C-alpha positions as CSV (number, residue, x, y, z in Angstrom):
1,M,22.9,-17.1,125.9
2,S,21.9,-15.3,122.7
3,V,21.8,-11.5,122.6
4,Y,19.3,-9.8,120.3
5,Y,19.6,-6.2,119.0
6,R,16.6,-4.0,118.4
7,P,17.5,-0.7,116.7
8,I,15.5,2.2,118.2
9,L,14.5,3.8,114.9
10,R,13.8,7.4,114.0
11,H,13.1,9.2,110.7
12,D,13.5,12.9,111.7
13,P,15.4,14.8,109.0
14,I,17.7,16.2,111.7
15,R,20.0,13.4,112.8
16,P,23.0,13.3,115.1
17,E,26.5,12.8,113.8
18,G,27.4,9.1,113.7
19,A,23.8,7.9,113.4
20,L,23.4,4.8,111.3
21,T,21.0,4.3,108.3
22,L,18.8,1.3,108.5
23,G,19.1,-1.0,105.4
24,G,19.6,1.8,102.9
25,G,16.2,3.2,103.7
26,W,14.4,6.1,105.4
27,C,15.1,5.3,109.1
28,W,18.2,5.9,111.2
29,F,19.3,5.0,114.7
30,D,22.0,5.8,117.2
31,R,20.8,3.5,120.0
32,V,19.8,-0.1,120.2
33,E,18.0,-2.2,122.8
34,L,20.0,-5.3,123.8
35,L,17.6,-8.2,124.6
36,E,18.2,-11.5,126.3
37,R,15.8,-14.2,127.3
38,G,14.6,-14.0,130.9
39,G,15.9,-10.5,131.6
40,P,15.1,-6.8,131.0
41,G,16.4,-5.1,127.9
42,R,19.0,-2.3,128.1
43,V,19.7,0.5,125.8
44,V,23.3,1.1,124.5
45,P,24.8,3.3,121.8
46,A,24.8,1.9,118.3
47,S,28.6,2.2,118.4
48,E,28.5,-0.9,120.7
49,L,27.0,-3.1,118.0
50,P,29.0,-6.2,117.0
51,E,30.4,-5.6,113.5
52,E,28.3,-8.5,111.9
53,M,25.1,-7.1,113.4
54,R,25.9,-3.6,112.4
55,A,26.5,-4.8,108.8
56,R,23.2,-6.7,108.8
57,L,21.2,-3.7,110.0
58,C,22.9,-1.1,107.8
59,A,23.5,-2.9,104.5
60,P,21.1,-1.7,101.8
61,R,18.5,-4.4,101.0
62,P,19.0,-5.8,97.5
63,E,16.2,-5.5,94.9
64,I,13.8,-8.5,94.9
65,A,11.4,-9.3,92.1
66,G,11.9,-5.8,90.7
67,L,11.2,-4.1,94.1
68,R,13.7,-1.6,95.5
69,F,13.6,-1.0,99.2
70,D,14.7,2.6,99.5
71,A,11.0,3.5,100.1
72,P,8.0,1.5,101.4
73,R,6.4,-0.7,98.7
74,L,2.7,-1.9,98.4
75,M,1.8,-5.5,97.7
76,G,-1.8,-5.8,96.6
77,I,-3.8,-8.8,97.8
78,L,-5.7,-10.8,95.2
79,N,-7.5,-13.8,96.7
80,V,-9.0,-16.1,94.1
81,T,-10.9,-18.0,96.7
82,P,-14.5,-18.5,97.7
83,D,-13.7,-18.2,101.4
84,S,-10.9,-15.8,102.4
85,F,-11.7,-14.0,105.6
86,S,-12.5,-10.5,104.3
87,D,-12.9,-10.8,100.5
88,G,-13.7,-14.4,99.8
89,G,-15.7,-14.9,96.5
90,L,-15.3,-11.3,95.3
91,H,-12.5,-12.2,92.8
92,F,-13.1,-15.9,92.4
93,D,-14.2,-15.5,88.8
94,P,-11.0,-15.0,86.6
95,S,-12.5,-11.9,84.9
96,D,-13.2,-10.3,88.3
97,A,-9.7,-11.2,89.4
98,L,-8.1,-9.5,86.4
99,A,-10.3,-6.4,86.8
100,H,-9.2,-6.2,90.5
101,A,-5.5,-6.6,89.5
102,R,-5.9,-3.6,87.1
103,Q,-7.6,-1.6,89.8
104,M,-4.8,-2.3,92.3
105,R,-2.1,-1.5,89.7
106,D,-3.8,1.8,88.9
107,E,-4.1,2.6,92.6
108,G,-0.4,2.1,93.2
109,A,0.3,-1.5,93.8
110,E,3.9,-2.4,93.0
111,I,3.5,-6.2,93.3
112,I,0.4,-8.4,93.3
113,D,0.1,-11.4,95.7
114,I,-2.2,-14.1,94.3
115,G,-3.6,-16.8,96.6
116,G,-5.9,-19.7,95.8
117,E,-6.1,-21.2,99.3
118,S,-7.6,-19.4,102.2
119,T,-5.3,-19.5,105.3
120,R,-7.8,-17.7,107.6
121,P,-8.2,-19.3,111.1
122,G,-10.1,-22.5,110.8
123,A,-9.5,-22.9,107.0
124,S,-9.1,-26.4,105.5
125,E,-6.5,-27.4,103.0
126,V,-7.3,-27.0,99.2
127,P,-6.3,-29.9,96.9
128,V,-3.2,-29.1,94.7
129,A,-5.1,-29.4,91.4
130,E,-7.8,-27.0,92.5
131,E,-5.4,-24.5,93.8
132,I,-3.5,-24.5,90.5
133,Q,-6.7,-24.2,88.6
134,R,-7.7,-21.1,90.6
135,T,-4.3,-19.3,90.4
136,A,-2.3,-20.2,87.2
137,P,-4.9,-18.9,84.7
138,V,-5.2,-15.6,86.6
139,I,-1.4,-15.2,86.8
140,E,-1.1,-15.9,83.1
141,A,-3.8,-13.3,82.3
142,I,-2.2,-10.6,84.4
143,R,1.2,-11.4,83.0
144,A,-0.1,-11.1,79.5
145,E,-1.4,-7.6,80.2
146,M,1.0,-6.0,82.7
147,D,4.6,-5.9,83.8
148,L,3.9,-5.7,87.5
149,P,5.7,-8.3,89.6
150,I,3.5,-11.2,90.7
151,S,3.8,-13.2,93.9
152,I,2.2,-16.6,94.4
153,D,0.8,-17.2,97.9
154,T,1.1,-20.9,98.4
155,R,2.5,-23.7,100.7
156,K,2.9,-26.2,97.9
157,A,5.7,-26.9,95.3
158,P,3.4,-27.9,92.4
159,V,1.3,-24.8,92.8
160,A,4.5,-22.6,92.9
161,E,5.8,-24.4,89.8
162,A,2.6,-23.9,87.8
163,A,2.5,-20.2,89.0
164,H,6.1,-19.6,87.9
165,A,5.4,-21.2,84.5
166,A,2.4,-18.8,84.2
167,G,4.6,-15.8,85.1
168,A,4.9,-15.5,88.9
169,D,8.1,-13.9,90.2
170,L,8.1,-14.7,93.9
171,V,6.8,-17.4,96.3
172,N,5.1,-16.3,99.5
173,D,4.7,-19.2,101.9
174,V,2.7,-18.6,105.1
175,A,4.0,-21.9,106.4
176,G,7.6,-20.8,106.4
177,F,8.6,-23.5,103.8
178,T,7.8,-26.3,106.3
179,F,4.5,-27.6,104.8
180,D,6.0,-29.0,101.6
181,P,9.6,-30.1,101.8
182,A,9.9,-29.8,98.1
183,L,9.1,-26.1,97.9
184,A,12.3,-24.6,99.2
185,P,14.5,-26.7,96.9
186,Y,12.3,-25.8,93.9
187,C,12.6,-22.1,94.6
188,G,16.4,-22.5,95.0
189,A,16.7,-24.4,91.7
190,A,14.4,-22.0,89.8
191,G,16.1,-18.9,91.2
192,L,12.9,-17.6,92.7
193,P,13.0,-15.1,95.5
194,V,10.7,-15.9,98.5
195,C,8.9,-14.5,101.5
196,V,9.2,-16.7,104.6
197,M,6.5,-16.2,107.2
198,H,6.1,-17.4,110.8
199,A,3.0,-19.2,111.8
200,Q,2.4,-21.4,114.9
201,G,0.3,-24.4,113.7
202,T,-1.7,-24.8,110.5
203,P,-4.7,-22.6,109.7
204,D,-7.3,-25.1,111.0
205,I,-5.8,-25.1,114.5
206,M,-3.5,-22.0,114.8
207,Q,-5.8,-19.9,116.9
208,K,-6.5,-22.6,119.5
209,D,-4.6,-21.3,122.5
210,P,-1.2,-20.2,120.9
211,R,1.6,-19.9,123.4
212,Y,5.2,-18.6,123.4
213,D,8.0,-18.2,125.9
214,D,8.8,-14.8,124.4
215,V,6.9,-14.1,121.2
216,A,9.3,-11.6,119.6
217,L,12.4,-13.6,120.3
218,D,10.7,-17.0,119.5
219,V,9.5,-15.6,116.1
220,Y,13.0,-14.1,115.5
221,D,14.7,-17.5,116.2
222,Y,12.2,-19.3,113.9
223,L,12.8,-17.0,111.0
224,A,16.6,-17.2,111.5
225,E,16.3,-21.0,111.3
226,R,14.1,-20.9,108.2
227,I,16.5,-18.4,106.5
228,A,19.3,-20.8,107.2
229,A,17.3,-23.7,105.7
230,L,16.4,-21.7,102.6
231,E,20.1,-20.8,102.1
232,A,20.9,-24.5,102.4
233,A,18.3,-25.1,99.7
234,G,19.9,-22.6,97.3
235,V,17.9,-19.4,98.1
236,P,20.4,-16.7,99.0
237,R,19.6,-14.3,101.9
238,A,19.5,-11.5,99.4
239,A,16.4,-13.1,97.8
240,I,14.5,-13.5,101.0
241,L,11.7,-11.4,102.5
242,T,10.7,-12.1,106.1
243,D,7.2,-11.8,107.7
244,P,6.5,-12.1,111.4
245,G,3.1,-13.5,110.7
246,I,0.7,-11.2,112.5
247,G,-2.5,-13.1,113.3
248,F,-1.1,-16.5,112.4
249,G,-1.1,-18.5,115.7
250,K,-1.1,-15.3,117.9
251,T,-3.3,-13.7,120.4
252,Q,-4.1,-10.0,120.3
253,A,-1.3,-9.5,123.0
254,H,1.1,-11.5,120.8
255,N,0.3,-9.4,117.8
256,L,0.8,-6.1,119.7
257,T,4.1,-7.2,121.1
258,L,5.4,-8.1,117.6
259,L,4.2,-4.8,116.2
260,R,6.0,-2.9,119.0
261,N,9.2,-4.9,118.2
262,L,9.2,-4.9,114.4
263,S,12.6,-3.3,114.2
264,L,14.1,-6.3,115.9
265,F,13.6,-8.3,112.7
266,H,15.9,-6.1,110.7
267,G,18.7,-8.0,112.4
268,L,17.9,-10.9,110.2
269,G,19.5,-8.9,107.3
270,C,16.4,-9.2,105.1
271,A,13.7,-6.8,104.0
272,I,10.5,-7.1,106.1
273,L,7.0,-7.7,104.8
274,L,4.1,-6.8,107.1
275,G,0.6,-8.3,106.5
276,V,-2.0,-6.8,108.9
277,S,-4.6,-5.6,106.5
278,R,-8.2,-6.1,107.8
279,K,-7.2,-8.6,110.4
280,R,-9.4,-9.4,113.4
281,F,-7.4,-7.6,116.1
282,I,-7.8,-4.3,114.1
283,G,-11.5,-4.6,114.3
284,E,-11.4,-5.6,118.0
285,I,-9.2,-2.7,119.0
286,G,-10.7,-0.1,116.7
287,G,-14.3,-1.1,117.3
288,T,-15.0,-1.7,113.6
289,G,-16.8,-4.4,111.8
290,E,-15.8,-6.8,109.1
291,G,-13.8,-6.4,105.9
292,A,-13.5,-2.9,104.4
293,E,-14.7,-1.3,107.7
294,R,-11.2,-2.2,109.1
295,M,-9.4,-0.1,106.4
296,P,-8.7,2.9,108.6
297,G,-7.2,0.8,111.3
298,S,-5.2,-1.2,108.8
299,V,-3.7,2.0,107.5
300,A,-2.8,3.1,111.0
301,V,-1.0,-0.1,111.8
302,A,0.8,-0.1,108.4
303,L,2.1,3.4,109.0
304,A,3.4,2.3,112.4
305,G,5.2,-0.5,110.6
306,V,6.7,2.0,108.1
307,A,8.0,4.1,111.1
308,Q,9.9,0.9,112.1
309,G,11.4,0.5,108.7
310,V,9.1,-2.1,107.2
311,Q,9.8,-2.2,103.5
312,V,6.7,-4.0,102.1
313,L,3.0,-3.6,103.1
314,R,0.7,-6.4,102.1
315,V,-2.7,-4.7,101.8
316,H,-6.3,-5.0,100.5
317,D,-7.0,-1.3,100.1
318,V,-4.2,-0.2,97.9
319,G,-5.4,3.3,97.1
320,A,-6.0,4.2,100.8
321,H,-2.5,3.0,101.7
322,R,-0.9,4.8,98.8
323,A,-2.5,8.1,99.8
324,A,-1.5,7.5,103.5
325,L,2.1,6.8,102.6
326,A,2.3,10.0,100.4
327,L,1.0,12.1,103.3
328,W,3.3,10.4,105.8
329,R,6.3,11.0,103.6
330,A,5.4,14.6,103.0
331,S,4.6,15.3,106.7
332,T,7.9,13.7,107.9
333,G,10.0,15.4,105.3
334,M,10.7,12.2,103.4
335,G,9.6,13.7,100.1
């Protein structure tokens, strides 16, 4: 039976002798929770970690698409769609998209994630040609004006290829590179880093009664399998970000369980991306409405992720998250 290791993370500036640094970042740990399916977890000293898992947890995460992971990084969301769940239509016009990219850069975004197909619950697939038409010209315009890394949020190889030709540096696939079998080999051949996300089902059906045996361990196993598949396709582990896929085929209870167990995913040996910005469960728990009204709750969940060592935050409200991170770092002694 598989054993899973969840480091119990802290970021206090006073740390005991022998504590281990997580991934070359700002968190440390001296205890881990051992998890097995069907049984309770138990806490043991970090000194009991197997050498391979210790190495995965402690090795500094390599730079990806110009991002270093010694501090939390902000990925700004730019949806060039008419129907995304919180900002659909706001940046559909290319001039509006470029203006928003400038705004996010000025507010502190360190990478911009551009998507031309809504993956909100219930969304339908967008034809490839239309998705390219929405994204490639915007990427080209941003690349002509700024050096900021650009991510293409797509499930499709032709869209990724057009985006890369226009200047994109990373492929972010919410389908975990399972939707289009040509996408992973293309990324491997092109030398593109990737973000692999977990989702249960496609956007049109994913919120219809999602079920798991153990959501944290099921998502961990899925991501481990997808990382292995990406490595086989020529994408090295050092070029892979992972995303547990909050809100993608998950109930509120599933989302909260994943958030409480985010540190588990460091055992995959990759930097973690967390995308919770403005999602429905934030409004439900926080008692707020749609879109920008969910910003305070989004910041709160993002900071909870940072306390668990999450390296990349995918956000709509870049300025608010930048300010919150600055205050979190100052108040915790992180500088």
